[in-house]
Biopython code that builds the backbone (N, CA, C, O; Angstrom):
import numpy as np
from Bio.PDB.StructureBuilder import StructureBuilder

atoms = [
    (1, "UNK", "N", (147.486, 141.938, 112.126)),
    (1, "UNK", "CA", (147.430, 143.328, 111.691)),
    (1, "UNK", "C", (147.951, 144.225, 112.808)),
    (1, "UNK", "O", (147.620, 144.020, 113.975)),
    (2, "UNK", "N", (148.747, 145.200, 112.462)),
    (2, "UNK", "CA", (149.347, 146.105, 113.434)),
    (2, "UNK", "C", (148.296, 147.038, 114.027)),
    (2, "UNK", "O", (147.338, 147.425, 113.358)),
    (3, "UNK", "N", (148.496, 147.389, 115.289)),
    (3, "UNK", "CA", (147.570, 148.294, 115.965)),
    (3, "UNK", "C", (147.918, 149.759, 115.699)),
    (3, "UNK", "O", (147.239, 150.659, 116.193)),
    (4, "UNK", "N", (148.956, 149.994, 114.932)),
    (4, "UNK", "CA", (149.358, 151.358, 114.605)),
    (4, "UNK", "C", (149.553, 151.441, 113.097)),
    (4, "UNK", "O", (150.127, 150.541, 112.484)),
    (5, "UNK", "N", (149.074, 152.515, 112.515)),
    (5, "UNK", "CA", (149.149, 152.659, 111.060)),
    (5, "UNK", "C", (150.428, 153.395, 110.656)),
    (5, "UNK", "O", (151.101, 154.019, 111.477)),
    (6, "UNK", "N", (150.728, 153.299, 109.383)),
    (6, "UNK", "CA", (151.894, 153.998, 108.842)),
    (6, "UNK", "C", (151.724, 155.502, 108.998)),
    (6, "UNK", "O", (152.687, 156.212, 109.286)),
    (7, "UNK", "N", (150.480, 155.998, 108.806)),
    (7, "UNK", "CA", (150.206, 157.434, 108.969)),
    (7, "UNK", "C", (150.443, 157.879, 110.413)),
    (7, "UNK", "O", (150.939, 158.981, 110.649)),
    (8, "UNK", "N", (150.092, 157.032, 111.374)),
    (8, "UNK", "CA", (150.321, 157.369, 112.782)),
    (8, "UNK", "C", (151.816, 157.409, 113.096)),
    (8, "UNK", "O", (152.273, 158.268, 113.851)),
    (9, "UNK", "N", (152.565, 156.489, 112.521)),
    (9, "UNK", "CA", (154.017, 156.496, 112.722)),
    (9, "UNK", "C", (154.614, 157.749, 112.090)),
    (9, "UNK", "O", (155.487, 158.381, 112.686)),
    (10, "UNK", "N", (154.165, 158.114, 110.913)),
    (10, "UNK", "CA", (154.652, 159.329, 110.254)),
    (10, "UNK", "C", (154.311, 160.561, 111.095)),
    (10, "UNK", "O", (155.118, 161.484, 111.206)),
    (11, "UNK", "N", (153.125, 160.574, 111.681)),
    (11, "UNK", "CA", (152.721, 161.691, 112.541)),
    (11, "UNK", "C", (153.617, 161.773, 113.775)),
    (11, "UNK", "O", (154.063, 162.857, 114.151)),
    (12, "UNK", "N", (153.880, 160.631, 114.399)),
    (12, "UNK", "CA", (154.778, 160.611, 115.563)),
    (12, "UNK", "C", (156.178, 161.083, 115.176)),
    (12, "UNK", "O", (156.827, 161.803, 115.935)),
    (13, "UNK", "N", (156.634, 160.679, 114.008)),
    (13, "UNK", "CA", (157.963, 161.101, 113.540)),
    (13, "UNK", "C", (158.000, 162.613, 113.344)),
    (13, "UNK", "O", (158.988, 163.260, 113.692)),
    (14, "UNK", "N", (156.933, 163.178, 112.789)),
    (14, "UNK", "CA", (156.879, 164.638, 112.620)),
    (14, "UNK", "C", (156.898, 165.339, 113.970)),
    (14, "UNK", "O", (157.595, 166.340, 114.138)),
    (15, "UNK", "N", (156.131, 164.818, 114.945)),
    (15, "UNK", "CA", (156.111, 165.417, 116.284)),
    (15, "UNK", "C", (157.491, 165.370, 116.937)),
    (15, "UNK", "O", (157.877, 166.296, 117.650)),
    (16, "UNK", "N", (158.227, 164.295, 116.692)),
    (16, "UNK", "CA", (159.567, 164.130, 117.265)),
    (16, "UNK", "C", (160.637, 164.785, 116.386)),
    (16, "UNK", "O", (161.828, 164.724, 116.692)),
    (17, "UNK", "N", (160.198, 165.408, 115.298)),
    (17, "UNK", "CA", (161.106, 166.065, 114.353)),
    (17, "UNK", "C", (162.157, 165.103, 113.812)),
    (17, "UNK", "O", (163.340, 165.429, 113.714)),
    (18, "UNK", "N", (161.683, 163.900, 113.462)),
    (18, "UNK", "CA", (162.548, 162.880, 112.874)),
    (18, "UNK", "C", (162.249, 162.784, 111.389)),
    (18, "UNK", "O", (161.090, 162.651, 110.993)),
    (19, "UNK", "N", (163.272, 162.849, 110.577)),
    (19, "UNK", "CA", (163.110, 162.665, 109.141)),
    (19, "UNK", "C", (163.340, 161.186, 108.843)),
    (19, "UNK", "O", (164.477, 160.714, 108.842)),
    (20, "UNK", "N", (162.250, 160.459, 108.590)),
    (20, "UNK", "CA", (162.349, 159.027, 108.343)),
    (20, "UNK", "C", (162.067, 158.726, 106.879)),
    (20, "UNK", "O", (161.190, 159.334, 106.265)),
    (21, "UNK", "N", (162.815, 157.788, 106.333)),
    (21, "UNK", "CA", (162.572, 157.345, 104.953)),
    (21, "UNK", "C", (161.340, 156.438, 104.942)),
    (21, "UNK", "O", (160.835, 156.042, 105.992)),
    (22, "UNK", "N", (160.872, 156.121, 103.740)),
    (22, "UNK", "CA", (159.716, 155.230, 103.614)),
    (22, "UNK", "C", (160.020, 153.850, 104.207)),
    (22, "UNK", "O", (159.166, 153.249, 104.859)),
    (23, "UNK", "N", (161.229, 153.357, 103.979)),
    (23, "UNK", "CA", (161.611, 152.052, 104.541)),
    (23, "UNK", "C", (161.622, 152.094, 106.066)),
    (23, "UNK", "O", (161.182, 151.149, 106.720)),
    (24, "UNK", "N", (162.130, 153.199, 106.637)),
    (24, "UNK", "CA", (162.163, 153.327, 108.096)),
    (24, "UNK", "C", (160.750, 153.402, 108.667)),
    (24, "UNK", "O", (160.465, 152.805, 109.705)),
    (25, "UNK", "N", (159.864, 154.136, 107.989)),
    (25, "UNK", "CA", (158.470, 154.206, 108.445)),
    (25, "UNK", "C", (157.843, 152.823, 108.456)),
    (25, "UNK", "O", (157.184, 152.441, 109.423)),
    (26, "UNK", "N", (158.049, 152.071, 107.374)),
    (26, "UNK", "CA", (157.486, 150.723, 107.302)),
    (26, "UNK", "C", (158.050, 149.832, 108.404)),
    (26, "UNK", "O", (157.317, 149.047, 109.006)),
    (27, "UNK", "N", (159.348, 149.951, 108.669)),
    (27, "UNK", "CA", (159.968, 149.146, 109.725)),
    (27, "UNK", "C", (159.428, 149.500, 111.106)),
    (27, "UNK", "O", (159.189, 148.622, 111.935)),
    (28, "UNK", "N", (159.238, 150.793, 111.343)),
    (28, "UNK", "CA", (158.748, 151.224, 112.651)),
    (28, "UNK", "C", (157.289, 150.838, 112.875)),
    (28, "UNK", "O", (156.868, 150.661, 114.018)),
    (29, "UNK", "N", (156.514, 150.707, 111.799)),
    (29, "UNK", "CA", (155.127, 150.251, 111.960)),
    (29, "UNK", "C", (155.126, 148.882, 112.627)),
    (29, "UNK", "O", (154.373, 148.648, 113.573)),
    (30, "UNK", "N", (155.961, 147.986, 112.137)),
    (30, "UNK", "CA", (156.043, 146.645, 112.714)),
    (30, "UNK", "C", (156.599, 146.657, 114.127)),
    (30, "UNK", "O", (156.074, 145.975, 115.007)),
    (31, "UNK", "N", (157.664, 147.431, 114.352)),
    (31, "UNK", "CA", (158.291, 147.472, 115.668)),
    (31, "UNK", "C", (157.361, 148.088, 116.715)),
    (31, "UNK", "O", (157.206, 147.539, 117.806)),
    (32, "UNK", "N", (156.746, 149.220, 116.387)),
    (32, "UNK", "CA", (155.832, 149.855, 117.343)),
    (32, "UNK", "C", (154.587, 149.001, 117.549)),
    (32, "UNK", "O", (154.038, 148.946, 118.650)),
    (33, "UNK", "N", (154.145, 148.336, 116.488)),
    (33, "UNK", "CA", (153.006, 147.427, 116.618)),
    (33, "UNK", "C", (153.312, 146.299, 117.592)),
    (33, "UNK", "O", (152.459, 145.925, 118.397)),
    (34, "UNK", "N", (154.535, 145.748, 117.522)),
    (34, "UNK", "CA", (154.940, 144.672, 118.436)),
    (34, "UNK", "C", (154.987, 145.184, 119.878)),
    (34, "UNK", "O", (154.568, 144.485, 120.800)),
    (35, "UNK", "N", (155.494, 146.400, 120.069)),
    (35, "UNK", "CA", (155.549, 146.982, 121.416)),
    (35, "UNK", "C", (154.141, 147.159, 121.971)),
    (35, "UNK", "O", (153.878, 146.829, 123.127)),
    (36, "UNK", "N", (153.241, 147.679, 121.147)),
    (36, "UNK", "CA", (151.853, 147.881, 121.588)),
    (36, "UNK", "C", (151.204, 146.542, 121.930)),
    (36, "UNK", "O", (150.449, 146.454, 122.898)),
    (37, "UNK", "N", (151.484, 145.511, 121.158)),
    (37, "UNK", "CA", (150.937, 144.175, 121.427)),
    (37, "UNK", "C", (151.448, 143.634, 122.755)),
    (37, "UNK", "O", (150.679, 143.066, 123.530)),
    (38, "UNK", "N", (152.743, 143.806, 123.026)),
    (38, "UNK", "CA", (153.309, 143.341, 124.306)),
    (38, "UNK", "C", (152.691, 144.090, 125.484)),
    (38, "UNK", "O", (152.386, 143.485, 126.512)),
    (39, "UNK", "N", (152.508, 145.393, 125.340)),
    (39, "UNK", "CA", (151.885, 146.182, 126.406)),
    (39, "UNK", "C", (150.447, 145.721, 126.623)),
    (39, "UNK", "O", (149.995, 145.636, 127.765)),
    (40, "UNK", "N", (149.730, 145.427, 125.556)),
    (40, "UNK", "CA", (148.356, 144.924, 125.676)),
    (40, "UNK", "C", (148.316, 143.597, 126.432)),
    (40, "UNK", "O", (147.423, 143.371, 127.248)),
    (41, "UNK", "N", (149.287, 142.717, 126.159)),
    (41, "UNK", "CA", (149.348, 141.440, 126.869)),
    (41, "UNK", "C", (149.613, 141.658, 128.363)),
    (41, "UNK", "O", (149.019, 140.984, 129.205)),
    (42, "UNK", "N", (150.481, 142.576, 128.680)),
    (42, "UNK", "CA", (150.784, 142.865, 130.089)),
    (42, "UNK", "C", (149.560, 143.463, 130.781)),
    (42, "UNK", "O", (149.255, 143.111, 131.920)),
    (43, "UNK", "N", (148.860, 144.368, 130.093)),
    (43, "UNK", "CA", (147.670, 144.975, 130.674)),
    (43, "UNK", "C", (146.556, 143.955, 130.891)),
    (43, "UNK", "O", (145.699, 144.152, 131.752)),
    (44, "UNK", "N", (146.557, 142.876, 130.126)),
    (44, "UNK", "CA", (145.513, 141.861, 130.233)),
    (44, "UNK", "C", (145.722, 140.921, 131.417)),
    (44, "UNK", "O", (144.818, 140.157, 131.755)),
    (45, "UNK", "N", (146.884, 140.959, 132.052)),
    (45, "UNK", "CA", (147.171, 140.069, 133.181)),
    (45, "UNK", "C", (146.287, 140.438, 134.368)),
    (45, "UNK", "O", (146.168, 141.611, 134.720)),
    (46, "UNK", "N", (145.665, 139.427, 134.984)),
    (46, "UNK", "CA", (144.801, 139.650, 136.148)),
    (46, "UNK", "C", (145.676, 139.781, 137.399)),
    (46, "UNK", "O", (146.332, 138.828, 137.818)),
    (47, "UNK", "N", (145.668, 140.965, 137.974)),
    (47, "UNK", "CA", (146.469, 141.223, 139.179)),
    (47, "UNK", "C", (145.563, 141.579, 140.363)),
    (47, "UNK", "O", (145.972, 142.280, 141.288)),
    (48, "UNK", "N", (144.343, 141.089, 140.311)),
    (48, "UNK", "CA", (143.365, 141.427, 141.338)),
    (48, "UNK", "C", (143.851, 141.061, 142.740)),
    (48, "UNK", "O", (143.710, 141.862, 143.665)),
    (49, "UNK", "N", (144.419, 139.869, 142.913)),
    (49, "UNK", "CA", (144.831, 139.411, 144.240)),
    (49, "UNK", "C", (146.329, 139.603, 144.510)),
    (49, "UNK", "O", (146.877, 138.993, 145.428)),
    (50, "UNK", "N", (146.979, 140.438, 143.721)),
    (50, "UNK", "CA", (148.418, 140.665, 143.891)),
    (50, "UNK", "C", (148.611, 141.934, 144.705)),
    (50, "UNK", "O", (148.109, 143.001, 144.349)),
    (51, "UNK", "N", (149.345, 141.802, 145.802)),
    (51, "UNK", "CA", (149.603, 142.963, 146.649)),
    (51, "UNK", "C", (150.642, 143.867, 145.975)),
    (51, "UNK", "O", (151.665, 143.395, 145.480)),
    (52, "UNK", "N", (150.364, 145.149, 145.967)),
    (52, "UNK", "CA", (151.291, 146.103, 145.368)),
    (52, "UNK", "C", (152.546, 146.225, 146.226)),
    (52, "UNK", "O", (152.480, 146.219, 147.455)),
    (53, "UNK", "N", (153.677, 146.335, 145.561)),
    (53, "UNK", "CA", (154.943, 146.530, 146.281)),
    (53, "UNK", "C", (155.662, 147.723, 145.678)),
    (53, "UNK", "O", (155.599, 147.956, 144.471)),
    (54, "UNK", "N", (156.344, 148.473, 146.525)),
    (54, "UNK", "CA", (157.130, 149.587, 146.015)),
    (54, "UNK", "C", (158.584, 149.185, 145.843)),
    (54, "UNK", "O", (159.260, 149.667, 144.934)),
    (55, "UNK", "N", (159.076, 148.293, 146.721)),
    (55, "UNK", "CA", (160.434, 147.792, 146.625)),
    (55, "UNK", "C", (160.484, 146.429, 147.305)),
    (55, "UNK", "O", (160.413, 146.347, 148.531)),
    (56, "UNK", "N", (160.604, 145.371, 146.531)),
    (56, "UNK", "CA", (160.562, 144.037, 147.134)),
    (56, "UNK", "C", (161.779, 143.720, 148.001)),
    (56, "UNK", "O", (161.736, 142.773, 148.787)),
    (57, "UNK", "N", (162.847, 144.478, 147.879)),
    (57, "UNK", "CA", (164.061, 144.177, 148.635)),
    (57, "UNK", "C", (164.085, 144.828, 150.016)),
    (57, "UNK", "O", (164.899, 144.455, 150.861)),
    (58, "UNK", "N", (163.213, 145.785, 150.250)),
    (58, "UNK", "CA", (163.124, 146.479, 151.536)),
    (58, "UNK", "C", (164.482, 147.019, 151.995)),
    (58, "UNK", "O", (164.810, 146.978, 153.181)),
    (59, "UNK", "N", (165.253, 147.517, 151.052)),
    (59, "UNK", "CA", (166.542, 148.085, 151.406)),
    (59, "UNK", "C", (166.349, 149.421, 152.126)),
    (59, "UNK", "O", (165.332, 150.095, 151.966)),
    (60, "UNK", "N", (167.341, 149.774, 152.911)),
    (60, "UNK", "CA", (167.284, 151.003, 153.689)),
    (60, "UNK", "C", (168.417, 151.906, 153.234)),
    (60, "UNK", "O", (169.551, 151.458, 153.063)),
    (61, "UNK", "N", (168.104, 153.169, 153.040)),
    (61, "UNK", "CA", (169.119, 154.123, 152.643)),
    (61, "UNK", "C", (169.921, 154.546, 153.872)),
    (61, "UNK", "O", (169.352, 155.028, 154.852)),
    (62, "UNK", "N", (171.215, 154.369, 153.822)),
    (62, "UNK", "CA", (172.076, 154.728, 154.942)),
    (62, "UNK", "C", (172.486, 156.184, 154.772)),
    (62, "UNK", "O", (173.088, 156.557, 153.765)),
    (63, "UNK", "N", (172.159, 156.991, 155.752)),
    (63, "UNK", "CA", (172.492, 158.407, 155.688)),
    (63, "UNK", "C", (173.166, 158.834, 156.983)),
    (63, "UNK", "O", (173.141, 158.118, 157.984)),
    (64, "UNK", "N", (173.754, 159.992, 156.942)),
    (64, "UNK", "CA", (174.349, 160.553, 158.149)),
    (64, "UNK", "C", (173.689, 161.897, 158.390)),
    (64, "UNK", "O", (173.177, 162.509, 157.452)),
    (65, "UNK", "N", (173.692, 162.366, 159.622)),
    (65, "UNK", "CA", (173.086, 163.676, 159.884)),
    (65, "UNK", "C", (173.902, 164.800, 159.230)),
    (65, "UNK", "O", (175.126, 164.722, 159.125)),
    (66, "UNK", "N", (173.208, 165.818, 158.806)),
    (66, "UNK", "CA", (173.887, 166.984, 158.243)),
    (66, "UNK", "C", (174.553, 167.764, 159.366)),
    (66, "UNK", "O", (173.972, 167.974, 160.431)),
    (67, "UNK", "N", (175.772, 168.184, 159.108)),
    (67, "UNK", "CA", (176.505, 169.000, 160.072)),
    (67, "UNK", "C", (176.902, 170.284, 159.354)),
    (67, "UNK", "O", (177.579, 170.244, 158.327)),
    (68, "UNK", "N", (176.484, 171.407, 159.891)),
    (68, "UNK", "CA", (176.810, 172.688, 159.290)),
    (68, "UNK", "C", (178.251, 173.033, 159.639)),
    (68, "UNK", "O", (178.633, 173.072, 160.809)),
    (69, "UNK", "N", (179.043, 173.284, 158.596)),
    (69, "UNK", "CA", (180.430, 173.670, 158.775)),
    (69, "UNK", "C", (180.680, 174.943, 157.987)),
    (69, "UNK", "O", (180.025, 175.180, 156.973)),
    (70, "UNK", "N", (181.605, 175.753, 158.431)),
    (70, "UNK", "CA", (181.858, 176.993, 157.689)),
    (70, "UNK", "C", (182.414, 176.693, 156.301)),
    (70, "UNK", "O", (183.194, 175.759, 156.119)),
    (71, "UNK", "N", (182.006, 177.489, 155.339)),
    (71, "UNK", "CA", (182.475, 177.326, 153.970)),
    (71, "UNK", "C", (183.422, 178.451, 153.599)),
    (71, "UNK", "O", (183.793, 179.274, 154.436)),
    (72, "UNK", "N", (183.805, 178.473, 152.336)),
    (72, "UNK", "CA", (184.695, 179.513, 151.844)),
    (72, "UNK", "C", (183.922, 180.794, 151.579)),
    (72, "UNK", "O", (182.748, 180.767, 151.208)),
    (73, "UNK", "N", (184.600, 181.913, 151.776)),
    (73, "UNK", "CA", (183.997, 183.182, 151.361)),
    (73, "UNK", "C", (184.122, 183.275, 149.846)),
    (73, "UNK", "O", (184.845, 182.494, 149.227)),
    (74, "UNK", "N", (183.427, 184.218, 149.261)),
    (74, "UNK", "CA", (183.509, 184.405, 147.816)),
    (74, "UNK", "C", (184.944, 184.700, 147.390)),
    (74, "UNK", "O", (185.415, 184.162, 146.388)),
    (75, "UNK", "N", (185.637, 185.544, 148.137)),
    (75, "UNK", "CA", (187.015, 185.898, 147.804)),
    (75, "UNK", "C", (187.934, 184.684, 147.894)),
    (75, "UNK", "O", (188.805, 184.502, 147.043)),
    (76, "UNK", "N", (187.746, 183.846, 148.929)),
    (76, "UNK", "CA", (188.570, 182.650, 149.084)),
    (76, "UNK", "C", (188.332, 181.656, 147.944)),
    (76, "UNK", "O", (189.273, 181.033, 147.451)),
    (77, "UNK", "N", (187.087, 181.514, 147.535)),
    (77, "UNK", "CA", (186.762, 180.581, 146.454)),
    (77, "UNK", "C", (187.357, 181.047, 145.134)),
    (77, "UNK", "O", (187.853, 180.235, 144.353)),
    (78, "UNK", "N", (187.310, 182.354, 144.882)),
    (78, "UNK", "CA", (187.814, 182.880, 143.618)),
    (78, "UNK", "C", (189.327, 183.057, 143.606)),
    (78, "UNK", "O", (189.913, 183.245, 142.539)),
    (79, "UNK", "N", (189.971, 182.999, 144.767)),
    (79, "UNK", "CA", (191.411, 183.244, 144.844)),
    (79, "UNK", "C", (192.216, 182.241, 144.024)),
    (79, "UNK", "O", (193.247, 182.609, 143.462)),
    (80, "UNK", "N", (191.784, 181.000, 143.940)),
    (80, "UNK", "CA", (192.522, 179.970, 143.201)),
    (80, "UNK", "C", (191.980, 179.754, 141.793)),
    (80, "UNK", "O", (192.480, 178.893, 141.069)),
    (81, "UNK", "N", (190.967, 180.519, 141.393)),
    (81, "UNK", "CA", (190.381, 180.353, 140.063)),
    (81, "UNK", "C", (191.343, 180.869, 138.996)),
    (81, "UNK", "O", (191.992, 181.893, 139.209)),
    (82, "UNK", "N", (191.453, 180.189, 137.855)),
    (82, "UNK", "CA", (192.314, 180.679, 136.786)),
    (82, "UNK", "C", (191.858, 182.039, 136.262)),
    (82, "UNK", "O", (192.669, 182.856, 135.825)),
    (83, "UNK", "N", (190.537, 182.268, 136.314)),
    (83, "UNK", "CA", (189.998, 183.529, 135.810)),
    (83, "UNK", "C", (188.680, 183.820, 136.510)),
    (83, "UNK", "O", (187.875, 182.919, 136.748)),
    (84, "UNK", "N", (188.472, 185.092, 136.836)),
    (84, "UNK", "CA", (187.202, 185.493, 137.439)),
    (84, "UNK", "C", (186.819, 186.863, 136.893)),
    (84, "UNK", "O", (187.667, 187.629, 136.435)),
    (85, "UNK", "N", (185.532, 187.149, 136.951)),
    (85, "UNK", "CA", (185.023, 188.430, 136.477)),
    (85, "UNK", "C", (183.774, 188.779, 137.272)),
    (85, "UNK", "O", (182.879, 187.947, 137.417)),
    (86, "UNK", "N", (183.708, 189.983, 137.781)),
    (86, "UNK", "CA", (182.549, 190.488, 138.515)),
    (86, "UNK", "C", (182.149, 189.557, 139.657)),
    (86, "UNK", "O", (180.959, 189.349, 139.893)),
    (87, "UNK", "N", (183.122, 188.996, 140.364)),
    (87, "UNK", "CA", (182.836, 188.142, 141.509)),
    (87, "UNK", "C", (182.349, 186.754, 141.153)),
    (87, "UNK", "O", (181.739, 186.076, 141.981)),
    (88, "UNK", "N", (182.613, 186.322, 139.925)),
    (88, "UNK", "CA", (182.184, 184.988, 139.486)),
    (88, "UNK", "C", (183.335, 184.279, 138.793)),
    (88, "UNK", "O", (184.283, 184.922, 138.342)),
    (89, "UNK", "N", (183.256, 182.952, 138.705)),
    (89, "UNK", "CA", (184.221, 182.197, 137.920)),
    (89, "UNK", "C", (184.019, 182.539, 136.451)),
    (89, "UNK", "O", (182.883, 182.559, 135.977)),
    (90, "UNK", "N", (185.079, 182.805, 135.735)),
    (90, "UNK", "CA", (185.006, 183.069, 134.299)),
    (90, "UNK", "C", (185.453, 181.809, 133.568)),
    (90, "UNK", "O", (186.542, 181.287, 133.805)),
    (91, "UNK", "N", (184.587, 181.331, 132.672)),
    (91, "UNK", "CA", (184.880, 180.124, 131.908)),
    (91, "UNK", "C", (184.677, 180.406, 130.428)),
    (91, "UNK", "O", (183.923, 181.311, 130.071)),
    (92, "UNK", "N", (185.346, 179.637, 129.552)),
    (92, "UNK", "CA", (185.154, 179.864, 128.112)),
    (92, "UNK", "C", (183.722, 179.513, 127.687)),
    (92, "UNK", "O", (183.099, 178.597, 128.224)),
    (93, "UNK", "N", (183.234, 180.254, 126.728)),
    (93, "UNK", "CA", (181.900, 179.996, 126.177)),
    (93, "UNK", "C", (181.941, 178.677, 125.416)),
    (93, "UNK", "O", (182.865, 178.430, 124.641)),
    (94, "UNK", "N", (180.928, 177.823, 125.640)),
    (94, "UNK", "CA", (180.881, 176.549, 124.917)),
    (94, "UNK", "C", (179.612, 176.401, 124.093)),
    (94, "UNK", "O", (179.549, 175.544, 123.212)),
    (95, "UNK", "N", (178.605, 177.215, 124.359)),
    (95, "UNK", "CA", (177.351, 177.126, 123.619)),
    (95, "UNK", "C", (177.020, 178.467, 123.005)),
    (95, "UNK", "O", (177.383, 179.511, 123.546)),
    (96, "UNK", "N", (176.342, 178.443, 121.890)),
    (96, "UNK", "CA", (175.859, 179.672, 121.294)),
    (96, "UNK", "C", (176.938, 180.442, 120.554)),
    (96, "UNK", "O", (178.096, 180.029, 120.489)),
    (97, "UNK", "N", (176.535, 181.542, 120.013)),
    (97, "UNK", "CA", (177.433, 182.391, 119.251)),
    (97, "UNK", "C", (178.162, 183.353, 120.178)),
    (97, "UNK", "O", (177.616, 183.751, 121.207)),
    (98, "UNK", "N", (179.391, 183.731, 119.829)),
    (98, "UNK", "CA", (180.085, 184.731, 120.653)),
    (98, "UNK", "C", (179.353, 186.051, 120.598)),
    (98, "UNK", "O", (178.729, 186.387, 119.592)),
    (99, "UNK", "N", (179.430, 186.784, 121.664)),
    (99, "UNK", "CA", (178.714, 188.077, 121.728)),
    (99, "UNK", "C", (179.478, 189.164, 121.010)),
    (99, "UNK", "O", (179.027, 190.309, 120.964)),
]
sb = StructureBuilder()
sb.init_structure("model")
sb.init_model(0)
sb.init_chain("A")
sb.init_seg("    ")
for serial, (resi, resn, name, xyz) in enumerate(atoms, 1):
    if name == "N":
        sb.init_residue(resn, " ", resi, " ")
    sb.init_atom(name, np.array(xyz, "f"), 0.0, 1.0, " ", f" {name:<3s}", serial, name[0])
structure = sb.get_structure()
């Protein structure tokens, strides 16, 4: 028997704003039930004597020191821009309605 009901799957679908058919709901009951069962099996493993590790490979991040160097002024940065407006780069609108 699944640990998750069809009503619970339907509720999760509503929360996620997913429109699922009856067949999809039935399929997800089995799939989510299997996932919950696998997680339960993992949680049941006795790890009392297992030392916690954050990274078993002990790799080291190679970095270099930061060096402050002069950058471009606003005018220099905008000088090569195809379009600018009010001291900023002007780009075509890609989201939302035109104003």
